[in-house]
Structure formats: structure tokens, C-alpha cells
C-alpha positions in Angstrom: 3.1 -72.8 -22.9 2.1 -69.5 -21.4 0.4 -69.0 -17.8 -0.2 -65.5 -16.4 -0.1 -65.6 -12.7 -0.5 -61.5 -12.4 -2.8 -58.8 -13.9 -1.3 -55.5 -13.4 -3.7 -53.5 -15.4 -7.6 -53.4 -13.9 -10.0 -50.5 -14.0 -12.4 -49.7 -10.9 -15.2 -47.2 -10.2 -12.7 -44.8 -9.3 -12.1 -44.5 -13.0 -14.2 -45.9 -15.4 -14.5 -49.6 -14.5 -17.5 -51.1 -13.6 -16.6 -53.0 -10.3 -15.6 -52.2 -7.1 -11.7 -52.9 -5.9 -13.0 -55.9 -4.2 -15.1 -57.0 -6.8 -11.8 -57.2 -9.0 -9.8 -58.9 -6.0 -12.7 -61.5 -5.5 -12.2 -62.2 -9.5 -8.8 -62.2 -9.6 -9.1 -65.0 -6.5 -11.8 -66.7 -8.6 -9.3 -67.2 -11.5 -6.4 -68.3 -9.8 -4.2 -65.0 -10.1 -1.4 -64.4 -7.4 -0.9 -60.5 -7.5 -3.7 -58.5 -9.0 -3.1 -54.5 -9.4 -5.9 -51.8 -9.4 -4.3 -49.5 -12.2 -7.0 -46.9 -12.8 -6.7 -44.0 -15.1 -4.6 -41.0 -14.2 -6.1 -37.8 -13.2 -5.8 -35.6 -16.2 -8.1 -37.3 -18.3 -11.1 -35.1 -18.4 -13.6 -37.6 -18.7 -12.6 -40.7 -16.4 -9.4 -40.0 -14.6 -9.4 -40.7 -10.8 -9.7 -37.8 -8.3 -6.2 -36.9 -6.9 -7.6 -36.8 -3.3 -9.2 -40.3 -3.5 -6.1 -41.7 -4.1 -5.2 -41.9 -0.6 -8.7 -43.8 0.0 -7.6 -46.0 -2.8 -4.2 -47.2 -0.6 -6.7 -47.8 2.1 -8.7 -50.0 0.7 -5.6 -52.0 -0.7 -4.1 -52.6 2.8 -7.6 -54.0 4.2 -7.6 -56.2 0.5 -4.3 -57.7 1.5 -5.2 -58.1 5.2 -8.7 -59.4 3.9 -7.5 -62.0 0.9 -4.0 -63.4 2.1 -4.0 -65.5 -0.7 -3.4 -62.9 -3.8 -1.2 -59.9 -3.6 -3.2 -56.8 -4.2 -1.1 -53.8 -5.4 -1.9 -50.1 -5.8 -1.4 -49.1 -9.3 -2.1 -46.3 -11.6 -2.1 -46.0 -16.0 -0.7 -42.6 -15.9 -1.2 -40.3 -18.7 1.5 -39.1 -21.2 0.9 -35.5 -21.6 3.1 -34.3 -23.7 6.6 -34.4 -26.3 8.0 -33.9 -22.4 7.2 -37.1 -21.6 5.3 -35.9 -18.2 3.1 -37.8 -16.4 -0.1 -36.6 -14.6 1.4 -38.5 -11.0 2.7 -36.1 -8.1 5.3 -37.3 -5.3 2.2 -38.1 -3.1 0.9 -40.6 -5.8 4.1 -41.8 -6.6 5.1 -42.6 -2.9 1.9 -44.4 -2.3 1.9 -46.7 -5.5 3.0 -49.9 -5.7 3.4 -50.1 -9.1 3.2 -47.2 -12.1 1.9 -47.8 -15.5 2.0 -45.4 -18.0 -0.1 -44.9 -21.6 -1.4 -42.6 -24.1 -5.0 -41.4 -24.1 -6.8 -39.1 -26.1 -9.1 -36.8 -23.9 -6.0 -36.5 -20.9 -5.1 -32.3 -20.4 -2.6 -30.7 -18.1 -1.9 -27.2 -17.4 0.3 -26.8 -20.2 -2.5 -27.2 -22.9 -0.1 -25.7 -25.8 1.8 -29.4 -24.8 -1.0 -31.3 -24.6 -3.0 -30.3 -27.3 -0.1 -30.4 -29.7 0.2 -33.9 -29.2 -3.8 -34.5 -29.4 -4.0 -32.1 -32.1 -0.9 -34.1 -34.8 -2.5 -37.3 -33.9 -6.0 -36.1 -35.3 -4.7 -34.3 -38.2 -2.6 -37.6 -38.6 -5.8 -39.4 -40.1 -6.1 -36.6 -42.7 -2.3 -35.9 -43.8 0.1 -38.7 -44.5 2.5 -35.6 -43.5 0.8 -34.8 -40.0 1.1 -38.6 -39.6 4.5 -38.8 -39.6 4.9 -35.7 -37.4 2.7 -37.2 -34.5 4.6 -40.7 -34.6 8.1 -38.5 -34.3 6.3 -36.8 -31.5 4.5 -39.9 -29.7 7.5 -42.1 -29.9 9.5 -38.8 -28.1 6.8 -38.8 -25.3 6.9 -42.6 -24.7 10.9 -42.6 -24.6 11.1 -39.4 -22.7 8.4 -40.6 -20.0 10.6 -43.9 -19.5 13.6 -42.1 -18.8 11.9 -39.8 -16.4 9.6 -41.9 -14.4 10.3 -45.7 -13.0 7.3 -47.1 -15.1 6.7 -51.1 -14.5 4.8 -50.8 -17.8 3.9 -49.0 -20.8 0.6 -49.7 -21.8 -0.9 -50.3 -25.1 2.0 -48.6 -27.2 0.9 -47.7 -30.7 -3.0 -47.9 -29.6 -3.6 -44.2 -29.4 -1.5 -42.9 -31.6 1.7 -44.4 -34.2 5.0 -45.1 -32.9 8.2 -46.2 -33.9 8.2 -49.2 -32.0 12.1 -50.0 -32.3 12.9 -46.8 -30.9 10.6 -47.8 -28.3 11.4 -50.6 -27.4 15.2 -49.6 -27.5 14.2 -47.1 -24.7 12.3 -49.8 -22.8 15.3 -52.1 -22.6 17.1 -49.4 -21.3 14.7 -48.6 -18.5 13.8 -52.1 -17.3 10.3 -50.9 -18.8 8.2 -53.6 -20.2 5.9 -53.1 -23.2 1.9 -54.4 -22.7 0.3 -57.0 -25.0 -3.2 -56.2 -24.2 -5.6 -58.7 -24.3 -8.7 -57.1 -24.7 -9.6 -53.2 -25.2 -6.6 -52.7 -27.6 -5.1 -54.6 -30.2 -1.5 -53.4 -28.9 1.1 -54.9 -29.0 -0.3 -56.2 -32.4 0.9 -59.8 -33.9 3.2 -57.5 -36.4 4.9 -56.0 -33.5 5.6 -58.5 -31.5 7.3 -60.3 -35.0 9.5 -57.3 -34.8 10.3 -57.7 -31.6 10.9 -61.2 -31.4 14.4 -60.8 -31.8 15.0 -58.0 -29.8 15.7 -58.1 -25.7 12.7 -56.0 -24.8 10.3 -57.6 -21.8 6.6 -57.7 -22.2 4.0 -57.8 -20.3 -0.2 -59.5 -20.5 -2.7 -57.7 -19.0 -6.1 -58.1 -19.3 -7.1 -53.8 -19.1 -10.5 -55.3 -17.4 -13.1 -52.5 -16.7 -15.6 -55.1 -15.2 -14.7 -58.2 -12.9 -15.3 -60.8 -14.9 -13.1 -59.6 -17.6 -9.9 -60.1 -15.0 -7.9 -62.9 -16.0 -9.0 -63.0 -19.5 -5.8 -62.8 -21.6 -6.4 -65.4 -24.1 -5.9 -62.9 -27.4 -3.0 -61.3 -25.9 -1.9 -65.0 -25.2 -2.5 -66.1 -28.8 -0.5 -63.0 -30.3 2.6 -63.7 -28.2 2.1 -67.6 -29.1 2.1 -67.1 -33.0 4.8 -64.7 -32.8 7.0 -67.1 -30.7 8.0 -64.9 -27.8 9.1 -67.2 -25.1 7.7 -67.4 -21.5 10.8 -66.0 -19.8 10.1 -62.8 -22.0 7.0 -61.7 -20.2 7.3 -60.8 -16.7 3.9 -62.0 -15.5 4.4 -65.7 -16.9 4.6 -68.4 -14.9 8.3 -70.1 -15.4 8.3 -74.1 -15.3 10.0 -73.9 -11.9 7.6 -71.8 -9.7 4.4 -74.3 -11.0 4.9 -76.2 -7.7 5.0 -73.2 -5.8 1.6 -72.0 -7.2 0.0 -75.3 -7.1 1.0 -75.3 -3.0 -0.2 -72.0 -2.4 -3.4 -71.9 -4.7 -6.8 -71.3 -2.0 -8.9 -73.8 -1.3 -11.7 -74.2 -3.9 -9.5 -72.6 -6.6 -7.7 -74.4 -9.4 -5.2 -71.9 -9.2 -2.6 -73.0 -11.9 -5.5 -74.4 -14.3 -7.5 -71.0 -13.9 -4.9 -68.7 -14.0 -4.4 -67.5 -17.8 -6.8 -70.6 -18.8 -5.1 -70.6 -22.2 -2.9 -73.8 -22.2 -2.2 -74.1 -26.1 1.4 -75.0 -26.9 
């Protein structure tokens, strides 16, 4: 059985989400979650990255939410952009000090001051749709970028690996094991990790995180497609960092806020 108690990947109007931070918190409480992270897109995304100067404002709101809704832990996160093959992220030291949790992934539309490095990554991924040679080169560069990012930063979760550009999944998994980074099984907006990926990774020692990647409050805690893939691949709860272990069930039942069926609603999918 897989029951998810934390959603580490949700977006708000600070990037391309449709709800406020409080909207997300209230939705997470209604779903019976115990932990929620607000992980808006990093600032170097051209169309919907957060504004750096707004990050401190977000920190203040998160602190207010923790005081107002003590039944859930709300964390300030960030879905940073992997900018180039050297694994640089679009975060600065100030943002890292304010953040509770760091996620990172590769996205189109992100550009850094080093246009050559970022553009090369995007260009190869585009050309890879037209040329098998470019596709192989893009796969190698994407893999290198993710591995270096995990070694360069304290990333808790690598988001939707392989969704925006092909990767060597086993090489990425080895780096994830070495750096204690979880690989995301994205529930709603991306099909990665795919069932095929999970079948390959089942015998490895890497850890996973199931997240909603919610861009609307009503999608928070909706993990069903990701849970189904994990179950089909026979990934045990012990390998999923936000899966409710059986020994924790009594504690969650005791702590569930009045009027919310915390254990039954968290994750909602009860397939065995």
C-alpha cells in the first residue's frame, strides 16, 4: 500500500500557478497532508520564473502559514532550473539560506548570463527531435548536467527526470544515490519517471519522491497516476521518501486535524 503524506512540488501565483500560498495550504490541509512545500519555478525562466526580490516575501508568508495552520508543516521550496552542462542552478546564496528544501529540474525557456552554455543545452534538445546524432549528444549533455547539479548543490528532489530531455537514467540514479537525492515520480503534468524507468530502477538503491506538481490548488495531493506507476513497478514504500510507513500510521491518525480524515485522504489511492 502506498499513502503519501507530503507534497514537495506545488506552484503558486509567484510563478505559473493559479492559487496563492494560502490557497495551497488550505487545499493540503483538506487533503490530509502533513507537509507541503511551495516550490515555484526558479528566477531564470523567461516566462514564469519567480522574481528574486519576491523570495523574501514568500519566506514571510510561509512563516505566517506555519503559525496559522499548525496542523501542517509548510516549507519554502524552489524548483530551480538546471542551466547548463556544468549543472549550475539559478539560485543565489541568499535564496539558499531562506529555502527549507531545494528541488531542481531541466526546463526549456531558462536562460542564464552564460547564454552560450544554456543555449547549447536547449539547442541540442531541439535538434535531437530531428537528428539521431544530436539526440545522442543531447542525452549525454542532459545526463552530465543533472549529475553535476546533484554534486554541486544539496538537492532534495530531482524533478521529472527525463521529461524535458532524454537522459541516461541509470547514470543519473547512481549520482542520486551518491548525493542522497530522490528522483521524482511526477503525478500530473509529466509522465516521468516513466513506468519503464521505474522498472529499470527497481533493483537499484535510489530513492523516489511522489509529488503532484500542482499548478492549481485542487490538484494538490492528487498522486494517483504516480502511485499507479510505482505499484506496477513494485517500488516499495520504503524507497519513497514521502510514503507513510506503517509504523507512522497511528501518529498521523492522532494528529489529523478535526474534520479531516487525514490518513484516508492523504494520497487517497489505497491500491495494494
